[in-house]
C-alpha positions in Angstrom: -11.1 -18.1 3.4 -9.9 -15.0 2.1 -10.8 -13.8 -1.4 -9.3 -11.0 -2.9 -10.8 -8.8 -5.8 -8.4 -6.5 -7.0 -9.8 -3.8 -9.1 -7.9 -1.6 -11.9 -9.8 2.0 -11.5 -8.2 2.8 -15.0 -7.9 6.6 -13.8 -5.0 9.1 -14.1 -3.9 8.1 -10.8 -3.7 4.8 -11.2 -5.5 3.7 -8.7 -6.2 -0.3 -7.6 -9.2 -0.6 -5.3 -10.0 -4.0 -3.2 -13.0 -6.1 -2.4 -12.1 -8.6 0.1 -14.7 -11.2 1.0 -15.5 -14.2 3.2 -16.3 -17.5 1.0 -18.5 -18.5 3.8 -21.0 -15.7 4.1 -20.3 -13.6 1.3 -19.8 -10.5 3.0 -16.8 -8.3 2.1 -14.9 -5.1 2.8 -14.6 -2.3 0.3 -11.1 -0.8 0.7 -10.8 2.5 -0.6 -13.8 2.6 -3.5 -13.3 5.4 -5.3 -14.7 3.8 -8.2 -18.0 2.7 -6.8 -19.5 1.6 -9.9 -16.5 -0.8 -10.2 -17.2 -2.1 -7.4 -20.8 -2.5 -6.5 -20.9 -4.2 -10.1 -17.9 -6.5 -9.1 -19.4 -7.2 -5.8 -22.6 -7.5 -7.4 -20.9 -10.7 -10.1 -19.6 -12.5 -7.0 -22.8 -12.1 -5.1 -21.1 -10.3 -2.1 -22.5 -8.1 0.2 -20.3 -4.8 1.2 -21.2 -4.8 4.5 -18.2 -2.2 5.2 -16.0 0.2 3.5 -12.5 1.1 5.2 -9.9 3.9 4.0 -6.6 3.9 4.6 -5.8 7.6 4.8 -7.9 10.9 3.9 -7.3 11.8 0.1 -9.6 12.2 -2.1 -8.7 9.3 -4.5 -9.1 7.0 -1.6 -12.5 8.2 -0.2 -14.2 9.7 -3.1 -16.5 6.6 -3.5 -17.7 6.3 -0.2 -21.1 7.7 -0.1 -22.3 5.6 -3.1 -20.7 2.4 -1.9 -22.3 3.6 1.2 -26.2 4.8 -0.2 -26.0 1.4 -1.9 -25.3 -1.3 1.0 -25.6 0.2 4.2 -21.8 -0.5 4.7 -20.0 0.9 8.4 -17.0 3.1 7.6 -14.2 2.3 8.8 -10.6 4.4 9.1 -7.8 5.7 11.4 -8.8 6.8 14.7 -6.8 10.5 14.2 -8.7 11.1 10.4 -12.4 11.7 12.1 -11.8 15.3 11.3 -11.2 14.4 7.4 -12.9 11.7 6.9 -16.6 12.1 7.0 -18.8 10.0 8.4 -16.5 7.3 10.2 -18.8 4.6 11.9 -15.7 3.0 13.6 -11.9 4.8 14.0 -9.3 2.2 14.0 -6.4 2.3 16.0 -3.3 0.0 16.0 -3.9 -3.8 17.1 -8.0 -3.2 16.2 -9.2 -6.2 14.7 -11.3 -6.1 11.4 -13.6 -9.1 11.1 -15.4 -9.6 7.7 -18.2 -12.4 8.0 -17.1 -15.5 10.2 -13.7 -16.7 8.6 -11.6 -13.3 7.6 -9.9 -11.4 10.6 -7.0 -8.1 10.1 -5.2 -6.3 12.1 -4.8 -2.6 11.8 -1.5 -1.0 11.9 -0.9 2.7 12.9 1.4 3.5 9.8 2.3 7.3 9.6 4.2 8.4 7.0 2.2 9.3 3.6 -0.2 11.0 6.0 -0.1 11.0 10.1 -3.7 9.2 9.9 -2.9 6.3 7.6 -3.7 2.3 8.5 -2.5 -0.4 6.8 -4.0 -4.0 7.6 -3.1 -7.2 7.6 -4.2 -10.8 7.4 -4.1 -12.6 10.6 -6.1 -15.4 9.2 -5.2 -17.5 6.3 -2.2 -16.5 3.8 -0.4 -13.3 4.9 -1.3 -10.2 2.6 -0.7 -6.6 3.3 -3.2 -4.2 2.4 -0.9 -1.0 2.3 -2.7 1.7 0.7 0.2 4.7 0.2 2.6 3.7 2.0 3.9 1.0 0.3 4.0 0.4 -3.1 5.4 -2.6 -5.4 9.1 -1.6 -5.5 8.4 1.4 -4.1 7.3 4.4 -1.3 4.7 7.0 -0.3 5.4 10.5 -0.6 4.6 12.5 2.1 3.8 15.7 0.4 0.3 16.1 1.7 0.2 15.8 5.3 2.9 13.4 6.0 6.7 13.6 7.0 9.5 11.4 5.7 11.0 10.4 8.9 7.8 8.8 10.4 7.5 7.1 6.9 11.0 5.7 8.0 9.6 4.6 11.1 6.9 2.9 9.5 9.0 0.5 7.1 11.3 -0.4 9.2 9.9 -1.0 12.9 6.8 -2.4 11.1 6.5 -3.2 7.5 9.9 -4.8 7.4 8.9 -7.3 10.5 6.2 -8.7 8.7 5.8 -12.6 7.2 8.4 -12.7 4.2 5.4 -14.5 2.4 3.3 -11.0 3.2 1.6 -10.5 -0.4 1.3 -6.7 -1.1 -1.5 -4.9 -2.3 -0.8 -1.4 -2.7 -3.1 1.5 -3.5 -1.7 2.3 -6.9 -0.1 0.7 -9.6 3.5 2.6 -10.1 5.5 -0.5 -10.1 7.8 -0.1 -13.7 8.1 3.4 -12.6 9.8 2.3 -9.2 12.0 0.0 -10.7 13.1 2.0 -13.0 13.8 4.3 -9.8 15.3 1.1 -8.1 17.9 0.9 -11.4 18.4 4.5 -11.1 19.9 4.3 -7.5 21.3 0.3 -7.8 22.1 0.3 -11.1 23.7 -3.4 -10.7 20.4 -4.6 -9.0 19.9 -7.8 -11.3 16.8 -8.9 -9.6 15.0 -5.6 -10.1 16.6 -5.3 -13.4 15.0 -8.7 -14.9 11.6 -8.0 -13.0 11.5 -4.8 -15.1 12.0 -6.0 -18.5 9.4 -8.2 -18.3 7.1 -6.2 -17.0 7.8 -3.8 -19.8 6.5 -7.2 -21.6 3.8 -7.9 -20.2 2.6 -5.3 -17.4 -1.2 -5.5 -16.8 -2.5 -3.7 -14.5 -6.0 -5.5 -14.7 -4.4 -8.8 -14.2 -1.3 -7.2 -11.9 2.0 -8.7 -10.7 1.3 -9.3 -6.7 4.6 -9.1 -4.8 5.7 -10.5 -1.4 7.5 -9.1 1.0 10.8 -11.2 0.4 10.5 -9.7 -3.2 10.2 -6.1 -2.1 13.5 -6.3 -0.3 15.2 -7.4 -3.4 14.0 -4.8 -5.5 12.6 -2.1 -3.7 15.5 0.8 -2.8 13.6 1.5 0.5 13.7 -1.5 2.0 18.0 -1.5 0.6 19.4 0.9 3.3 22.6 -1.0 3.9 23.3 -2.0 0.2 26.9 -1.0 -0.6 25.6 0.0 -4.2 23.1 2.3 -3.1 24.9 3.8 -0.9 28.4 4.6 -3.3 25.4 5.9 -6.0 23.6 8.3 -3.0 27.1 9.5 -2.6 27.4 10.7 -6.3 24.7 13.0 -5.4 25.5 14.2 -1.8 29.2 14.4 -2.0 29.3 15.1 2.1 27.3 11.8 2.9 29.0 10.3 6.2 31.1 7.6 5.4 28.8 5.0 7.0 25.5 6.7 6.7 22.8 5.5 9.1 19.7 3.5 7.6 18.0 6.3 8.3 19.7 8.8 6.4 20.1 6.7 3.5 16.3 7.0 3.8 15.3 10.1 3.9 18.2 10.9 1.0 16.3 8.6 -0.9 12.8 10.0 -0.2 14.2 13.6 -1.3 15.6 12.3 -4.6 12.4 10.3 -5.7 10.5 13.5 -4.8 11.9 15.0 -7.8 12.6 12.1 -9.9 
């Protein structure tokens, strides 16, 4: 059985780190373990042995804990095959469809998910309940930026050809805690989205990143504006910002305009 430990770093960038363990063997995969001390302490608390480290992408707030975790555990480093010149010491370069085994009971499939960077992987479970570790591609109620080596058109393709097709019950574990800010952007773009408003009101009262809400893809499709590309309300609101928007804009156009607005919001 797959065991997930979501670790709130409490840093200014609001990073989440993860340990994913096999309940049969105690072997664990550390995902983007920036706060190496918290990750190692939590693994020790559970009597888990970190045997692999996975970086979703090359940015320093995801790779910065690699060396101390690997020094302490001897773990192998996994990352996108295309990141070999950007992440030092990769033991296994991942391509789309590669299987990552953790112990005897946990398996993930690597997804090649460009957009935030061009060498970004997400991993989805192919055993137990469906989960997705989405790095900085998909956030709770939002989408990654494309400022540091990415491209918004690639991010759009990742959303519509891969993420949107996952099982709707897939639990989403992102690289950062941005959910309340992202819900505010959704409401800025779709003021009539009552589900987003209700969730934001609830989180304004109770949100604790040490014990965060875990959304599903089904919920994301209701409250994440980057999945709501054919919503008449979203398109109507966009037209106020972009008066020359065509009468029936394509989903790609809507996504790119939303990403443009989010960049300066």
